[in-house]
C-alpha positions in Angstrom: -23.9 -8.2 86.6 -26.7 -10.6 86.2 -29.9 -10.6 88.3 -30.9 -13.4 90.5 -34.2 -15.1 91.0 -35.0 -12.7 93.9 -34.3 -9.7 91.6 -31.1 -8.7 93.2 -27.8 -8.1 91.4 -25.6 -11.1 91.9 -23.0 -9.2 93.8 -25.6 -8.0 96.4 -27.0 -11.5 96.7 -23.4 -12.8 97.1 -22.8 -10.3 99.9 -26.0 -11.3 101.6 -25.0 -15.0 101.5 -22.4 -14.1 104.2 -24.5 -11.6 106.2 -25.8 -14.1 108.8 -23.2 -16.7 108.2 -24.3 -20.2 107.3 -28.0 -19.3 107.9 -28.1 -16.9 104.9 -25.9 -19.3 103.0 -28.5 -22.0 103.3 -31.3 -19.6 102.5 -29.7 -18.4 99.2 -28.7 -21.9 98.3 -32.3 -22.9 98.5 -33.9 -19.8 96.7 -31.2 -19.4 94.0 -31.1 -22.6 91.9 -29.3 -21.2 88.8 -26.9 -18.4 89.4 -23.5 -20.0 89.8 -21.9 -16.9 91.5 -24.5 -16.8 94.2 -24.5 -20.5 94.7 -20.7 -20.5 95.1 -20.9 -17.7 97.7 -23.7 -19.5 99.5 -21.9 -22.9 99.7 -18.6 -21.2 100.7 -20.5 -19.4 103.5 -22.1 -22.6 104.7 -18.8 -24.4 104.9 -16.7 -21.5 106.4 -19.2 -20.4 109.0 -20.2 -23.9 109.9 -16.5 -24.6 110.7 -16.1 -21.3 112.5 -19.2 -21.9 114.6 -17.8 -25.2 115.8 -14.5 -23.5 116.6 -16.0 -20.7 118.5 -18.2 -23.0 120.5 -15.2 -25.3 121.3 -13.0 -22.3 122.2 -15.7 -20.9 124.4 -16.1 -24.2 126.2 -12.4 -25.0 126.6 -11.1 -21.6 127.7 -11.6 -20.3 131.2 -10.7 -16.7 130.3 -12.5 -14.7 127.6 -9.3 -13.4 126.1 -8.7 -16.2 123.6 -12.4 -16.2 122.8 -12.2 -12.4 122.1 -9.2 -12.8 119.8 -10.8 -15.6 117.8 -14.0 -13.7 117.6 -12.2 -10.6 116.4 -10.5 -12.5 113.6 -13.8 -14.0 112.7 -15.3 -10.5 112.3 -12.5 -9.4 110.1 -12.7 -12.5 108.0 -16.5 -12.1 107.7 -16.2 -8.6 106.4 -13.5 -9.6 103.9 -15.8 -12.3 102.4 -18.7 -9.9 102.2 -16.6 -7.2 100.5 -15.1 -9.7 98.0 -18.6 -10.9 97.0 -19.9 -7.4 96.7 -17.0 -6.5 94.4 -18.0 -9.5 92.3 -14.8 -11.4 92.8 -14.6 -15.1 92.9 -12.5 -15.2 96.0 -11.8 -18.9 96.6 -10.6 -19.8 100.1 -7.8 -22.4 100.1 -9.3 -26.0 100.2 -12.8 -24.8 100.8 -13.1 -22.9 97.5 -11.9 -26.0 95.5 -14.3 -28.2 97.4 -17.2 -25.8 96.6 -16.2 -25.7 93.0 -16.3 -29.5 92.8 -19.8 -29.6 94.4 -21.1 -27.0 92.0 -19.7 -29.0 89.0 -21.7 -32.1 89.9 -25.1 -32.4 88.2 
């Protein structure tokens, strides 16, 4: 495993990209200009958690009961842990559509 600019192993930095959702994704995208693994995880975090934030807000505004919000939030938590674990294990887990989109963004100069 390679080290990053902030002297973390890339798998730890990849995990941290997901820790606070899109906020840490943006942070690592800014502070890590070269490590492709970390930049991939950061961009994927930004896209995924940006979309999930919008969905959670919409569900919270549209639903009178908290049950559906609770179900969506529970799925969100499981998904979040899965992404962090995958990054920590050093796997390039590419989400359908989003992973391909992120790969194309990273390939651009």
